[in-house]
C-alpha positions in Angstrom: -11.5 30.4 56.4 -10.9 34.0 55.5 -13.0 36.6 57.4 -15.6 38.5 55.5 -17.9 39.7 58.3 -20.9 38.2 56.5 -22.5 34.8 56.3 -25.0 34.2 53.6 -26.0 31.3 51.4 -27.5 32.2 48.0 -29.2 29.8 45.7 -31.3 30.0 42.5 -34.6 28.3 42.1 -37.7 28.7 39.9 -40.1 28.8 42.9 -39.8 30.1 46.5 -39.1 27.5 49.2 -42.1 26.6 51.2 -40.3 27.4 54.5 -39.0 30.9 53.5 -39.6 33.4 56.3 -40.3 36.2 53.8 -41.1 36.8 50.1 -39.4 39.9 48.6 -40.8 41.6 45.6 -39.2 44.5 43.7 -41.4 47.1 42.0 -40.9 50.2 40.0 -42.9 53.4 40.5 -45.0 52.6 37.5 -45.6 48.9 38.4 -49.1 47.6 38.3 -50.2 44.5 40.1 -50.6 42.5 36.9 -47.0 43.4 35.8 -45.2 41.3 38.4 -43.2 38.3 37.5 -45.3 35.2 36.8 -43.1 33.4 39.4 -44.5 35.6 42.2 -46.7 33.5 44.5 -50.4 34.4 44.2 -50.7 35.5 47.8 -47.7 37.8 47.5 -48.9 39.2 44.1 -52.3 40.0 45.6 -50.8 41.7 48.6 -48.5 43.8 46.5 -51.3 44.9 44.2 -53.3 46.0 47.2 -50.4 47.9 48.6 -49.9 49.7 45.3 -53.6 50.5 44.9 -53.7 51.9 48.4 -50.5 53.9 47.7 -48.8 52.5 50.7 -46.1 51.3 48.2 -44.9 53.9 45.7 -42.0 52.0 44.2 -39.7 54.9 45.1 -36.0 54.0 44.9 -34.9 51.9 47.9 -38.3 52.2 49.7 -38.9 49.2 51.9 -42.3 48.1 53.1 -42.7 45.0 55.4 -45.9 43.4 56.4 -47.3 39.9 57.2 -49.0 38.1 54.4 -52.8 37.9 55.1 -53.1 34.2 54.4 -49.8 33.2 56.0 -49.2 34.9 59.4 -45.8 33.2 59.7 -44.4 34.7 56.5 -43.6 38.4 55.7 -43.9 40.3 52.5 -41.1 42.7 51.8 -41.6 45.2 48.9 -38.5 47.1 47.7 -38.8 50.1 45.4 -36.6 50.3 42.2 -37.5 53.8 41.2 -38.5 55.0 37.8 -38.8 52.3 35.1 -36.9 54.4 32.6 -33.9 54.3 35.0 -33.9 50.5 35.4 -30.3 49.5 35.8 -27.9 47.0 37.4 -27.2 49.5 40.1 -30.8 49.8 41.2 -31.0 46.0 41.4 -27.8 45.9 43.4 -29.1 48.6 45.7 -32.4 46.7 46.1 -30.4 43.6 47.2 -28.6 45.7 49.7 -31.8 47.2 51.1 -33.3 43.8 51.4 -30.3 42.5 53.3 -30.7 45.3 55.9 -34.4 44.5 56.3 -33.5 40.9 56.8 -31.0 41.9 59.6 -33.6 44.3 61.1 -36.3 41.6 61.3 -33.8 38.8 62.1 -35.0 36.6 59.3 -33.3 33.3 58.4 -34.6 32.5 55.0 -35.8 34.8 52.2 -37.0 34.4 48.7 -36.6 37.3 46.3 -38.6 37.4 43.1 -36.5 38.7 40.2 -38.6 41.4 38.4 -39.2 41.2 34.7 -36.0 42.6 33.1 -35.3 43.9 29.6 -32.8 42.1 27.5 -30.3 44.9 28.0 -29.7 47.2 31.0 -28.6 50.8 30.5 -24.9 51.5 30.4 -23.8 47.8 30.5 -22.2 46.1 27.5 -23.9 42.9 26.2 -20.7 41.0 25.7 -19.6 38.4 28.2 -19.2 38.2 31.2 -21.9 40.9 31.6 -24.5 39.0 29.5 -28.1 40.0 28.8 -30.4 41.4 31.4 -31.8 38.0 32.3 -28.4 36.9 33.6 -27.4 40.3 35.0 -30.5 40.9 37.2 -30.2 37.9 39.5 -26.4 38.4 39.8 -26.8 42.1 40.7 -29.5 41.3 43.4 -27.2 38.6 44.8 -24.2 40.8 44.8 -26.1 43.7 46.5 -27.5 41.3 49.1 -24.1 39.9 50.0 -22.6 43.4 50.2 -25.5 44.7 52.2 -25.2 41.8 54.7 -21.7 43.0 55.7 -21.3 44.0 59.3 -17.8 44.5 60.8 -18.1 42.9 64.2 -14.6 42.0 65.1 -14.2 44.9 67.5 -17.6 44.4 69.3 -17.7 43.4 72.9 -19.4 40.2 74.0 -22.5 41.9 75.4 -23.0 44.0 72.4 -22.7 41.0 70.1 -25.4 39.2 72.0 -27.7 42.3 71.9 -27.7 42.8 68.2 -26.9 39.4 66.9 -29.2 38.1 64.2 -29.3 34.6 62.7 -25.8 33.2 62.2 -26.5 32.2 58.6 -29.0 33.7 56.2 -30.4 31.9 53.2 -31.4 33.8 50.2 -33.2 32.1 47.3 -33.3 34.1 44.0 -36.5 33.1 42.2 -36.1 33.3 38.4 -36.0 31.0 35.4 -33.3 28.6 36.6 -30.5 27.7 34.3 -26.8 26.8 34.4 -25.9 30.2 33.0 -28.0 32.1 35.7 -26.5 30.0 38.5 -23.0 30.6 37.2 -23.7 34.4 37.0 -25.0 34.5 40.5 -22.0 32.4 41.8 -19.6 34.8 40.2 -21.4 37.8 41.8 -21.2 36.2 45.2 -17.5 35.4 44.8 -16.9 39.1 43.9 -19.0 40.3 46.8 -17.2 38.0 49.3 -13.8 39.3 48.0 -15.0 42.8 48.5 -16.3 42.1 52.0 -12.9 40.5 52.8 -11.3 43.7 51.7 -13.7 45.7 53.8 -13.0 43.5 56.8 -9.3 44.0 56.7 -9.7 47.7 55.9 -11.9 48.1 59.0 -9.3 46.6 61.4 -7.8 49.4 63.6 -4.2 50.4 63.7 -3.5 48.5 66.9 -4.5 45.3 65.1 -3.3 45.7 61.6 0.1 47.0 60.6 2.5 46.2 57.8 3.9 43.0 59.3 0.4 41.7 60.4 -1.0 42.7 57.0 1.7 40.5 55.4 0.4 37.6 57.5 -3.2 38.2 56.3 -1.9 38.1 52.7 0.0 34.9 53.5 -3.2 33.4 54.8 -5.1 34.5 51.7 -2.4 33.1 49.4 -2.5 29.7 51.2 -6.3 29.5 51.2 -6.9 30.4 47.5 -3.7 29.3 45.8 -1.7 32.4 45.2 2.0 32.9 45.2 3.4 35.4 47.7 6.6 37.3 48.3 7.1 39.7 51.1 10.0 42.2 51.1 11.0 43.5 54.5 12.8 46.7 55.4 16.3 45.1 54.9 15.5 43.8 51.5 13.9 47.1 50.5 17.0 48.9 51.7 19.2 46.7 49.5 17.0 47.5 46.6 17.1 51.2 47.2 13.5 51.9 47.9 14.0 55.2 49.6 10.3 56.3 49.5 8.6 53.5 51.4 11.5 53.2 53.8 11.3 57.0 54.7 7.6 56.8 55.3 7.9 53.8 57.5 10.9 55.1 59.4 8.9 56.7 62.1 7.7 53.3 63.4 10.5 50.9 64.3 8.1 48.5 66.0 6.0 48.0 62.8 8.4 48.5 59.8 7.2 48.7 56.2 6.5 45.7 53.9 6.1 45.3 50.2 3.6 42.5 49.8 3.5 40.8 46.4 0.7 38.4 45.4 0.7 36.6 42.1 -2.0 34.6 40.2 -0.6 32.7 37.3 -4.0 31.9 35.7 -5.7 28.5 35.3 -6.8 27.2 31.9 -6.1 24.3 29.7 -4.0 23.6 26.6 -3.4 26.7 24.4 -5.2 29.1 26.8 -3.1 27.9 29.7 0.1 28.5 27.7 -1.0 32.0 26.7 -2.1 32.8 30.3 1.2 31.8 31.8 3.5 33.3 29.2 1.8 36.6 28.5 3.0 39.7 30.3 1.1 40.1 33.5 -1.4 42.7 34.6 0.1 44.7 37.5 -2.2 46.3 40.2 -0.6 48.3 43.0 -2.3 49.6 46.1 -1.4 52.1 48.8 -1.6 50.3 52.2 -0.9 52.9 54.9 -2.2 51.1 57.9 -2.4 54.3 59.9 -1.5 57.9 58.8 -0.8 60.6 61.4 0.5 62.8 58.6 4.0 62.5 60.2 5.7 65.7 61.2 3.3 67.6 59.0 0.7 66.3 61.4 -3.0 66.0 60.4 -5.7 67.8 62.4 -7.0 65.7 65.3 -10.6 65.9 64.0 -11.5 62.6 62.4 -7.9 61.3 62.4 -9.3 58.0 63.6 -10.6 57.5 60.1 -7.0 57.2 58.9 -7.3 53.5 59.5 -8.9 53.6 56.0 -5.7 55.0 54.4 -5.0 51.4 53.5 -8.0 50.9 51.3 -6.2 51.1 47.9 -4.2 48.1 49.1 -7.3 46.4 50.4 -8.9 46.7 46.9 -5.8 44.8 45.5 -6.2 42.2 48.3 -9.9 41.7 47.3 -9.0 41.5 43.6 -6.4 38.8 44.1 -8.9 36.8 46.3 -11.5 37.0 43.5 -9.3 36.2 40.5 -7.9 33.1 42.3 -11.4 31.9 43.3 -12.8 32.6 39.8 -9.7 30.8 38.3 -9.3 33.5 35.7 -6.9 32.4 32.9 -4.7 35.5 33.1 -1.5 36.4 34.9 -2.1 39.0 37.6 0.4 40.5 40.0 -0.9 42.6 43.0 1.4 44.7 45.1 0.5 46.2 48.5 2.9 49.0 49.4 2.5 49.1 53.2 3.8 51.4 55.9 2.7 53.3 59.0 3.2 57.1 58.8 4.2 57.9 62.4 5.9 60.6 64.4 9.1 59.8 66.3 12.8 60.8 66.5 13.4 58.5 63.4 10.6 59.9 61.3 11.4 61.5 58.0 11.2 65.4 57.8 10.2 68.2 55.5 13.4 69.1 53.7 14.7 65.6 53.4 15.8 64.4 50.0 15.0 60.8 49.2 16.3 58.6 46.4 13.6 56.3 45.0 14.0 52.8 43.5 14.3 54.1 40.0 16.9 56.8 40.9 14.5 59.8 40.9 15.2 62.1 43.8 12.4 63.6 45.8 12.5 66.7 48.0 10.0 66.2 50.9 7.9 69.3 51.4 5.1 67.6 53.3 5.3 64.3 55.2 1.5 63.9 54.8 2.0 63.4 51.1 3.3 59.9 51.9 1.1 57.7 49.8 2.8 58.7 46.5 6.2 57.8 48.0 5.3 54.2 48.8 3.5 53.9 45.4 6.4 55.3 43.5 8.8 52.6 44.7 6.2 49.9 44.2 5.4 51.1 40.6 9.0 51.4 39.5 10.1 48.1 41.1 6.9 46.2 39.9 7.2 47.4 36.3 10.9 46.6 36.1 10.5 43.2 37.8 7.3 41.9 36.1 7.3 43.8 32.8 3.5 44.1 32.8 1.3 44.7 29.8 -0.7 47.3 31.8 -0.6 48.8 35.3 -3.3 50.3 37.6 -2.7 51.8 41.0 -5.3 52.7 43.6 -4.8 55.0 46.6 -6.6 57.2 49.0 -4.2 59.8 47.8 -5.7 63.3 48.2 -8.4 65.2 50.0 -8.5 67.4 46.9 -10.2 64.7 44.8 -13.1 64.9 47.3 -13.3 68.6 46.9 -13.3 68.2 43.1 -15.6 65.1 42.7 -17.4 64.6 46.0 -17.9 61.2 47.5 -19.6 59.3 44.7 -16.8 58.8 42.2 -13.0 58.3 42.0 -10.6 60.4 39.9 -8.5 58.7 37.3 -5.4 59.9 35.6 -3.6 58.0 32.9 -1.0 58.0 30.1 -3.3 55.9 27.9 -6.7 56.6 26.4 -7.1 52.9 25.7 -6.7 51.8 29.4 -9.2 54.5 30.5 -11.6 53.1 27.9 -11.1 49.6 29.4 -11.7 50.9 32.9 -14.8 52.8 31.7 -16.3 49.6 30.4 -15.4 47.7 33.6 -16.7 50.4 35.9 -20.0 50.6 34.2 -20.6 46.9 34.6 -19.4 47.1 38.2 -21.4 50.2 39.1 -18.4 52.1 40.4 -18.0 55.6 39.0 -14.9 57.5 38.1 -14.1 60.8 36.3 -11.0 61.4 34.2 -8.6 64.2 35.3 -5.9 65.7 33.2 -2.3 64.6 33.2 0.2 66.4 31.0 3.4 68.4 30.9 1.9 71.3 32.9 1.2 69.0 35.9 4.6 67.2 35.6 6.3 70.6 35.5 4.5 71.7 38.7 6.3 68.9 40.6 9.8 70.0 39.7 12.1 70.8 42.7 14.9 73.3 43.1 16.9 70.9 45.3 16.0 67.5 43.8 14.3 66.1 40.7 10.8 66.6 42.1 8.9 67.5 45.2 6.4 65.3 46.9 3.9 68.1 47.3 3.6 71.5 45.5 1.0 73.1 47.7 -2.8 73.0 47.4 -3.1 74.1 43.8 -4.5 71.2 41.7 -3.7 68.8 44.5 -5.2 65.6 43.0 -3.5 66.4 39.7 -0.2 66.6 41.6 -0.6 63.1 42.9 -1.0 61.6 39.4 1.8 63.8 38.0 4.2 62.7 40.8 3.4 59.0 40.1 4.0 59.5 36.3 7.7 59.8 37.1 7.7 56.1 38.2 6.2 54.6 35.0 8.0 54.6 31.6 7.9 58.2 30.2 7.5 56.9 26.6 4.0 55.5 27.4 5.2 52.0 26.5 3.4 50.6 29.6 -0.3 51.7 29.8 -0.9 53.0 33.3 -3.9 54.4 35.2 -3.9 56.0 38.7 -7.2 55.8 40.6 -7.6 58.3 43.5 -10.2 56.7 45.7 -10.1 59.0 48.7 -13.7 60.0 48.3 -15.2 56.5 47.8 -13.0 54.2 49.9 -15.1 54.7 53.0 -18.4 56.2 53.9 -19.6 58.1 57.0 -23.3 57.3 56.3 -25.2 54.2 55.5 -25.8 53.5 51.8 -28.1 50.9 50.2 -25.5 48.2 50.2 -22.7 49.8 52.3 -22.7 50.3 56.0 -20.7 53.1 57.7 -17.0 52.4 57.2 -14.9 50.8 54.5 -16.6 50.1 51.1 -14.1 48.0 49.3 -14.5 50.3 46.3 -12.5 49.2 43.3 -12.7 45.4 43.8 -15.6 44.9 41.3 -14.1 47.3 38.7 -10.7 45.5 38.9 -12.3 42.1 38.6 -14.3 43.2 35.6 -11.2 44.7 34.0 -9.1 41.6 34.6 -12.0 39.4 33.4 -12.3 41.4 30.1 -8.6 41.0 29.6 -8.8 37.3 30.3 -11.5 36.9 27.7 -9.3 38.5 25.1 -10.9 41.9 25.2 -9.4 45.2 26.2 -5.7 44.6 25.8 -4.8 40.9 25.2 -5.9 41.4 21.6 -3.6 44.1 20.1 -6.5 45.6 18.2 -8.4 46.2 21.4 -5.8 48.7 22.6 -6.8 51.0 19.8 -10.2 51.6 21.3 -11.9 55.0 21.0 -11.3 57.1 24.1 -14.3 57.5 26.3 -15.9 60.7 27.3 -14.3 62.4 30.3 -16.6 60.8 32.8 -17.0 57.2 33.8 
């Protein structure tokens, strides 16, 4: 079974189980005792009303209050705040699920029932069309997804004594109390599959450099492919040399013990009759991820401060790994190819140098000006080869590419650059449903011109000026210049990991991008956002996601 560093069982019922250790109720700032869901047990409703009246509970966003129920000393009441009612959204429900999971771990509970609050038909910023659905379907799914994400704890590196000290129950049961229906159960099951896939990505992203490297990452991908039914192809350094992949080979040249790998996972789609024929014959969607398992910066070495966090330089590739896990388990009727371009950027007598000139797979030559601008080199080969080999209908790449995107956008959103307004519109829709924010950055002739070299076609780094824009401009040389293949580049350096606890993220890898990618692929599979030719003519979104 694939590792996810979480073990939860989530079910949907119309009443709390009698043996639940705790009842959780979600309230807004303006909630009154008589506004709770009618499915709230009377004892819990009475206790919540008393807490609100006494102002011990304010409903402030992510506020958590825990107490024993007066008439049931063996059962706890957990009240989670949702914030202002006028800001009611999928994200606040997802956060509430994460906060609840952390309270469950803190109090070592085994079985919890959460009462879904009364929810409007639509939730702000989320389209009504499937698979999002109306608020009644979204609310339970968001709570379930947040709980599964909040239950994540990377424990593989813990010692035996530490594991015993902080171990909670081995399996936690969450019952989501709402009006039960087949549609609600399906929505919750989908959210849990997505969260499990994201937690799988977080688990592999969290593994240190002495455990995970390009060859061992390929083995993880092979295990995934076998378990969920994906096709897999792994190109080693000899095959990549025959293909002329000068970028990824140069980056990986500093580590002869752990040479680079190009890992290709493929989901053909599962459907029946006409849908199956369309899914297997249509041009695939291509998603490419940077998977630098450790990044020293090479000869252009990074500062020692926080270099240990460079284990997370593989998070773009981990998002692709999570996506492929989810699309296979959801059996989406669409052809998807995921490529992980993996190398270690080390220092040795064989490492590549500033001043080297590399020839990439598509023939573009690159003057190396900074060996720490390595991610774009592995992505360039992967993009050019993937597009030529699979002739995709659309391409997305994800990478922890530049510190400059953090300077520009902080740590709450990714940057996106693209040759297509339509694909940005598709991502905008998907990211709003997923609750993962991005902001569009410019990509034009000025940025491409900045990358020109005096000694080769382009440089891999043109200094600090407009650094995140340089990354996208560099990669644009490895997709068709005529825009015939819609492409978007997501710079996730600011959101791929976190140094502080968040409502449904612990410190470490976040798995950012898995949910957005799954929503994007799902929309494509349902005929929206690209498979229908008219959908590609969508109105461009505003600059922010």
